[in-house]
N, C-alpha and C positions, 0 to 999 in steps of 0.2 A: 093690494088691499086684502082684507081677511077673506079666506076661502069659505068661512062660515057666516052666512048672511045675518044671523042674529047676534053675532059677537063682534063688537067694534075692533077694528084693526089695531093690533098692539103698537105702541110707540117704541122706537128703537133706543131705549135707555141703555147706555153702555155698549151699543152695537155700532161699530164703525167700519165694518167690512161689507162691501157692496153685495157680494154673492150671498152672504148670510142674510142680509136685509131683504133681498128679493125672495130667496128660497123659503124663508120662514114667514113671509107675508107681513113684514113690518110696514108701517106707514112710510112711504118713500116720496119725497118731493123730487120730481124728475129733473136732474141736471145733466142728462146725457148729451145735450147739444154742445156741451163743452168739447166732446169728441169731434164734432163737426168743425168747430172753430179751430181746434188744434190742427186738424187735417187741412183745412182751407189755408191757414196761415203758413204752415210748413216751416216754422222756426226750428232751427237745429237743436238749440238748448233753451228751454223755457223755465224761468224761475218765478213761481207764484208765491208772493208773501201775503199772508193774512194773519189776523190774530188767532190765538189758540182757540180750539173748539169751534172753528168756523167751517168744518167740513173738508179739511185738506186730506185727511186719511181716507175718508169715504170716496172722494173723487179719485185719489190715486189708485185705490183698489178697483174702482170702476174702470179706469184706464187699463189696468192689468187684466181684468176679466174680458175686456173688449179686444185688446190687441194680441194677447198671448196665444201662441200656437200650442194648443194642448194635445195635438194629435201625436206628437213625438214620432212622426213618420216622415222620412225624407223620400227622395225619388229612388226607391228600391223596388225589387220585385215583390209580388204578393207573398211568395214563400218566405222571404226575409221578414216581411212585416209580421206574419204569424209567428215566426220564430222568436221575434223580439218582444212579443206581447207580454211574456211572463215578467219582464222587468220594467214594464211601463210604470212610471211613478203614480202614486195614488191620486195626485192632484190633476193628472192628465185626463180630464174629461171635458167634453164640449161645453162651452159657456154661452153659446148663441141664444139658448132659450131665456137667459136672464134678461135679454133686451126685448123680448116679445111685448108689443104694445107700448113701448117707450118711444120717446120723441125721435131718437136717433134712427129707429127702424124705418120710419117713414120719410126722414129727411133726404132731400135730393133724390126722391123717388126710389129710395132704397139703395142708392149706389154706395153710400158710406158703409153699409153692412158688408160690402165686398171686402172691406179691410179687416173685418172681424176674424180673429183667430189666425192671423197670417204672419205673425212676427215672434221671434224669441224675445222674452222679456226678462230683464233683471229687476227685481223689486227689493229695495231695502228700506226699512223704516228705522231711523236713528233715534227715535224718542226714548229708547231704553238706555241709551249711552249717557246716563245722568248720574255721575258719581263724584265723590269728593276728592279723588286723587287721579293723577294721570295713569298710574298703573292699572287701577280698576276700570277706568274708561277705555283704555287701550285694549284690555282683555275682553271687555264687552264688545267693542267694535270687531275684534278678531273673531269672536264667537258668531256675530251676525253675518260676517263675510263667509265664514265656514258653513253656516246653515244654508246660505244661498248657493254655494257650490254643491252642497249635498243635495239640494233640491234639483240640481241639474246634472247629477252624476251619471245620467244615462249617456252623456256624450263620451264617457271613457269606456263604454262597453261596446263600441262599434268599430274600433280600430282606425277611426278617422284622424285621431290626433297623433302628432309626431311623438316618439317616445319621451323626449325631454318635456314636452308640454303635458303629456299624460302624467308624468312623474310629478310635475309641479301642481297639476290639478289635484292629484291624490293627496299631496301634502296639505293643500288648502282645505280639502274635504275633511281631513283628519285634524285640522287646526294645528298643524305642526310646521307652518311655513316660516321662511326667513322674513326679517323685517321688510326687505324689498318686495317680497311676494305680496304682502298686504297693501303696500302703497300702490302697486301696479295691478291689484286684483280685479278692479272693475273693468279696466281695459282688457286684461287677459281673458276674463270670463266672456266679455262681449265677442272677442276674437274666436274663442272656442265655440260659442253658440252659432256664430256666423258660419264657421267651418261645417258644423253639423247640419244646420237647417238650410244653408245656402241662401240665407236672407240676413240682412243687417239687423242689429239688435236695438230694441228700445230699452232705455234705462230710466227707471222710476225711483227717485230718492225722496222719501217722506221725512219731514221734520229734519231737514239737513243741518239746521243750525243749533239743534238741541245740545250736541256735544260742545259747541263753542260757547253757548250761554252758560252751561254748567261749569266749563273750564274757567270762564271769566270770574264767576262768583267764587269758585274754589281756589283760584290762584295758580292754575297751570295753563294759562291761555296760550303761551308761546309754543309749548310742546304740542298742544292740540292743533293750533293753526298750521304748524309745520307739516303735520301728518295730513290734515284735510286738504291742504293746498296741493300736495302731490296726488293724493287719492282721487280728488275730482279732476285735477288738471290733466292727468294722463288719460283719463276716461273720456273727457268731454272736449278735449282740444286735439285736433288732427288725429282722430280715431277713425280709421277707415272702416271699422266694423259697426259704427254707430248710425242708426237710422234717425233717431231723435231722442232727446232726453227731457224729462219733466222733473223738476225739483220743487218741493214745497217747504215753507218755513215761515217763521213769524217776522223775520227781519232780513232785509237785503244787506248783505255784507259786501263791502267795497271790493271792486275788482282787484285793487292793489293787494288786498290781503289774502284772497282765495283764488279768484278767477283771472289771475295775471295772464294776459295774452289771449284771453278767450273773447274773440271778437264776434262770435256768433251767438251771444247770450241775449235772449229776449226777456227782460225783467218786467213782470206784471205785478205792481203793488196796488195798494188801495187807492192811489191817485191815478192809476192808469185808466184810460178810457175804454179799454177792451176787457172782456171777461168779467165785468163787474158783478153780474147777476148769478155767477156760478158758485160763489162761496158765501154762505149765509142765505136767508130767506127774504125775498122781496115781498111787499105788502100783499099782493094778490095771492101769493102762496100761503101766507099766514091766514088771510081771510078764508081761503078754502079749507084750511085745517080746522079753524074755529067753527066753521059751518058744519064740517063733517062730524065733529064731536059735540055739536049743538052748544057751543060756548060763545055765541055772538054777543051775549050780554056782558062778556068780560073783555070785549074788544079794546075799550079805552084804557083800562088798567094794564092790559098786556102791552099796549103801545107805549104807555108812559114808562113802563119798567124796562122794556127790552128792545124797543126801536131806537131810532136816532142816529144810526150810522149812515154816512154818505160815502159811497165808493164810486170811483170813476167820475163820469159826467153826471153827477147828481142822482145816482141810483140809490134809492132808500133801501137799507138793509136792516133786518132784525138779527139779533144774536141767535143762531139756530140751537145751540146747546140749551140756552135758557128757555126758549120757546117750547122745545120738546119736553123739558122737565116741568115747566109750568102747566102745560096742557095735561101731562100725565098726572100731576097732583090734582088738578081740577077735575079730571075724569073720575078719580077715586074719592075726592073730597071737594064737592062743588063750592064750598065756602072757604076754601084754602086761601090764605094770604100769599101775596107774591114773596118770593125769596131771592136772595142774591146768589143764584146757582153758579154763575160764572166765577164769582169771587172765590168760591170754594175749590176751584180747579188749579189754583196756584197760590204761592205764598204772597204774591203781589209785592214782592220785595223791591221792585223798581219804584213803586210809589213811595216807599219808605226811604229809598235812596234819594229821591228828589227832595223830600222833606228835610232830611239830614243835611243836604247840600244847599238848601235854599238860603239865599241872601235876602236882604230886605225887599228887593224888587221881585224876586221869585215868590216870596211870601205874599206880596200884594197880588201877584198873578193867581196864586192858589186861592186866596180869599175871593177874588173875582170869580173863579171857576166854581167854587163850592156854593157861591151865592147865586149861581145860575147865569152868570155873565160869560163873556168870551174874551180871549186874548189873541193877539196877532203875533205870529212867529214865522220866521223864515224857515222853510222846510228844505232839507237836503236828504236824499236817500242814501248816498254813499257814506257809510259809517262802519266802524268796527267796534266790537264789544269793548275793547280796551280803551276806546275813546268816549264811551257813553257818559262817564261821570267826570270827565276832564273839564267840561264847561257846562253850564246849566242849559244852554240851548240844545245840546246833544240829548239831554234828558227829556226835554219837551218833544224832540223828534222821536225818541224811542217810545214815549207814551202815546204819541199819535199813531205810529205804525203798528203798535202792538194792541191797539184797541181801547186804550184808556181814555183817549180823547178822539173827537171826530171833527171834521170840517163842516162849516155851513156857509162859507164864502171864501173867495180867493182873489188875489190881485198880484200884480207884478211890481217889484221894486228893483229897477234896473233889469238885470237878467236873472233875478232870483224870484222864486215863488213865495208869496206871503199868504198864509192861510189864517182865516178866522177859526180858532179852535174853541171847543166847549166840551163839557162833560156830556156824553150822549144821552143818558137816561138815568132813571132813579136807581137802577142797579149799580151803576158806576158811581153815582153820588154816595151810595152806601159804602163802597170801597174807600173812596177818598175820605169820607167822614170818619170811618172806623180807624183808618191808618193814622189820620191826623190826631184823633183823640188818643190812640195808643201812644203815639210819639209824645204828646203833651204830658200824659200820665207818667211816662218814663222820665221826662225832664223834671217833673215834680219830685219823683223818688230820688233823683241824683243830686238835687240841689242841697246846699248847706243852709239850714234855716235857724242856726243858733242865734243870730241877731234878731230874727223875728220872734223867737220864743222868749228871749230876754225882754223884748219890748212888750209882748202880750202880758207876761207875768208882772211887769213893773207898771202896767197901766200907761205906757208911753205911746199915746195915739199917733204922734208925728212919725215915729220910727215904724210903728205898725203899718201906717199908710204907705210909707216909702217902700218897705220890703214887699208888701203885697203888689204894689204898682209895678215893681221890677219884674215880678213873676208874670203879671198880666201882659207886659209889653213883649214878652217872649212868645206869647200865644198867637194863634191864627185868629183873626178878628171875628170870623163867623161863630167861633165858640162862645165868645163873651156877649151873648145877647139874651140871656135869660137868668133868672135867679137860681135855677137848678144847676147851671154850670158853676156859678160862684160857690154855691153850697158844696158841690162835689170837690171843687178846688180846695176849699178851706179844710174840709174833712180829710182829704188826702195829705195835706201839709201837717195838720195837727196829729194825725195818726202816728207820726214818727216820734212823738214826745214819749219818753220813757217815764215810768212811775206815775203816769196819769191815766185816768179812765176817761174814755171819749164816748159820748152818746150823741146820736143824731136823730132829730125829729121824734123825741120821746115825749110821752105824756108828762106834763109838769104843771102843777097848780091848776088853773082853769083853762089851760090850753096846751099847746105843743111848742116847746122852744126849738129853734133851729138846731143849735149845737150847744152842748155844754161839756166842760172839762172839770174834773175834780181830782185833787191830789189823792194818793193812795190811802191816806188817813185823814180824819176830819179836822186835825189840827192845822192842815195846810190850807191852801187857797182853793176856791172853786170859781169857774168862769162861765158866764152865759153869753152866747153870741146870737144876736137876732139880725138876719140879713134882709135887705130890701134892694129892689132893682128900680133905678130911675131912668126914664126915657131920655132925659137930657141932663147934662152936667149941672145945670143950674138948679136941678131938683135934688141934688145929693144931700144937702144939709137937712132939708125938710124930711127926707126919707130916714136919715139917721135919727132925728127927733121922734119920728113915728115909731121906729123900732124900739127905742128906749121906753117910750110911753107904753108900748105893747107889753114889754117885760114887766113893768110896774102894774099895769092894769090886770094882767092875767096871772100875777103872783108866781112867776116862774122860779122864784127863789124858795118857795115853800118846801118842796121836797128836799132841797139841799139843807135847809135849816133843820128839818126833821132828822136828817142824817147826822146832825151835830156840827155842821159848818157854821161858823159865826158870821152874822150879817156883814161885819166890817171886812171879812176875808173873801167876800163874794164880789167879783168884778163883773159889771154888766156892760157889754159892748153893743152898740148899735152901729151896723156897718151898711153903707149904701154903695152900690156899684152902678157905673154907667160906662159901657164899653170898656176901655182899658183904664178908666179912672175909678178911684174909690175914695171914700171919706169914712173916718172912724171917729166915733164919740163914745165916751163912757161916763158912768156914774158909779 
């Protein structure tokens, strides 16, 4: 909390490192009992998968601060310690104070704190390995590995390493290693640290799957998977220098693709019943934050926008990134409207992939989801990126595990888990709606409308109806439920007509016509479109007649006639829509 009593504690916008958060007095929701659970369970290799921006990096840096031996002092004489002090690395300072007053300090009557600062730690975050080519990604990974070796270069100043190992270590510090040096680098570094400290090494890998996701989208997945398989495999399997490892990422990648033969892997996903409360905020934590910042009156809108996730055994979870940003905005601007903060942290390209791949059944599922309903899908966690878009069910799985959908019920179908899935909150509804609308607008731009234009200019209402209906049947149903959608659709289609002037909702006569077209000079035709929405198909004709009567009553042709267009060259259309159905009449 803030060290200054009259100044509210700052919120950690853009801060994801535990030591920085504590030392600079940011508002921190205490997740340190994650340490207790890891120590109690003693799993050799832990893989935590959670959606992006759900606190993975913060927890990994917390583990680093807790476990890492920052003394850089082995069992040597006092004289040797003093002698070596001059090359003690700058990060080597005690971290115990960071946990003062936090839950882990009192847990187990303080016995867990006996583990604080006792182990050498390798820490890598792979979130920066996001590039468009294998060469760039590989260079980035080598640079990250080199930086971690450089962070531990104190081990080569003691004479404890064999000459060959020292030479290899120096190559990696200088980022001049051979290819085999890099694939074996995690295992090798853990061995060197074990030799120096006399204790086995903890390996922490943050965002382990970012290079794989990037490689999948950019088309070099095989090269990346070959490297990652060796890189992780050598370090995590039969490594005598490993105390335990924690990996975090968005998606569990199947053992067959990366973790071949790794039988000591404990996978903790959003469906796992343990560790559910440590990534994201539970309701009590959000309530405490709102109370601290005196925002209790915004509780309901915060909940509708950012709550809705269910992890593990029915643990309710709020999106932490969005909560922190929302509270920060409300702190500065009390009447601020909610925003889709999470949607701005990614391209959300997976939603677009689903829409592009959607068959009729998948479109119906999408329609159900955006309407607030739920769909039932068999969920399986073993998946590889190159399988994601091979069948539509893989895409539903990916959307669930990466936070676009959440569960609110489950059942068994034989030996398979079937989940009831829905869009978790209004923020995610915004993402789906926006991507679907973008997709539909692009479909409009790509289609050939020459037959439709011919029908409109000829006054052929039958062909006009058919062409518009064909477009509507390609859309997602939730779109076509208001007059504004149909108005935007027709404007988008007509905008492609060359040599014609298009106006929408302009003042004309005694009122405002919906859309009008006029040829580039007054000797050509002009066209007026008046649109209506009918609740039921049976009301289409009456709405068409109402639209035509409105054109006449409000004298929508007056301005066109003043511009020189002859009355006989002005076509007046009354168009009525209901769902994916339309009727067109003219005079």
